[in-house]
C-alpha angles and dihedrals in degrees: 000000000000096000114171137179088258092049105029098160119102121198125201137180147146132249129199141164137210133216139158091295103032131059130200120292116266108231134183120201116204111206094185136356131217088221090069132073116276113226132177108206126186140159134217135188116204135182099224091192096058095024090230131122117255111232133189111294095004124134133245128192132235109275096024117139113229125194123200108200130186116188130190119193116194117211103217093180095063102025123102097184136046115240109243118225110289128225111229133207103192115176119222102207119215146269092028118107106233112218110166145001147129146139126301133180133221093357094299131127122300108277098173105048123188115245125242089251092053091050090054092056126083094242138027108228115179144102131259115248097220135052129230114253141135093292096039100041101157135048123184124191114193139167128186127206137180122234107239128214114276132191094218139014104294129200119225110202130236113263132216115202120198127208122183142163143152095293107015139040137167144157124228124196131202125192132256122242142172134260111222119220116255103271138195104195116215124185119198128190109232094194141044121310088229124037123197110212135186117243093261098028121123115235116231119191124181125194131174127221120210138168107241088330091308118116121249122236109258092245092054094060091077086073093063138058136192116228130181151170129232116205089342095309129106110276108268095201132078121249118218132188116234126201104241125085093016111248096030117142122196123209117195120194118183115218093253089067090060130078120220110273125013121005119188117218123184123186132190135174122228138186107247092216099041117040092192092065104085138149132232117283122257118208123204128178116214112196111199111201122232120265117265137211110225147133111281091195137000123175107240089210132015135175142211121229115277106253135190112230115238101183090254133095112276142180116225119203129213125271115241116268104061107143124193123155136155129219122201119185097169096101139260119321097029118133134211140173130212121220133184133196135172105256096184129018118250114252142148124263087258090057101256108148122229114261098223138029145256121261134192109218134190125168106328094331131092137187126198118246111215139133090305123080115265118200111228106161144012129189143180115212126237099195144359090268097055116154123176121194098212097178091045088071094056118104119215094270095039135083120039113001132177116231111196130188127233092258096056113136120230116254146093112293126200130193142149129248118198118207117199132189122208130190110234116203113236 
């Protein structure tokens, strides 16, 4: 078959032909035989520094110790042959620095260590000394390397180790991964150390992550996260990366996450694959202002309906469009009252006073509006975002009305109404 050390593989097969008198060959392929040794072979790749498995595409850090391990378990109960010593071709992927390795049996210490010269090569090529049998039921081949310093993120390729002998052969693969550059994470606050916020204002904090003051490549940021605590508790908000400048993380905190007064936020960056690689902490104080009682909306100007004088007393209703609403941010259970007074008498541009008065009407009741305060509404709040549309409750013939006497002169009258809010103790 002309097999040589340079070309050790031997290929075999069968050929056949069919014609009018002959059919295809009947073949049986035996995948395994119960007359051979039964072996369960598997491979693992472990980061001995972090005590975590290394998976395809994951990242390791400079200085980590990685162990490639190939294990063969012999099933003495079902096997009918011993497994003769296997020849192994075990790759040593670069750029790791290989420091130790060898063959051990039944979970014991390494009894067949690899030499320094073998560990400097790119592949271990040698045979075990012992066979697998009922007394020696497990063989483990392992090799440990150290991750060296790199100037940029470096890919370590997948490996495929081959084991073969007179009555058993297999191939075992282990995944590729990446070596992360040696990093010194630095987190910088891009805003003020103290933010003054309105009671219902959302807090926005931006920080930037760099490597020793040098920017990360955009793709590398997926390997890091920014975590934080607000008033001693785990940060309730999500942190998102934004494009510019590269490495900027944005933290958004709605007002409901903040207590009135000072809130203490601390942020820190962390390597997702290596919890010991962290940045400095950044502290930000978020001062949420107290809730206020105020007018949410007041019409700056409002009119009464144009009316033809008839020489008799009349009531003139409002035109549509009056807006009056109250906002109370002080929390549930707070009370207020709304008052109105006439701040300036109604008169024409020529100075003729209105013959009549203003009234505040609701249902079939009315109150005069004059220079004294007139109570028109009271309310008890249900939350710290309590808004009452006062004018929205007025029917067409309710709210401020103008009552004129029979001797009122025709003209355009102008006056001022003053609305006042008062806190009412509960």
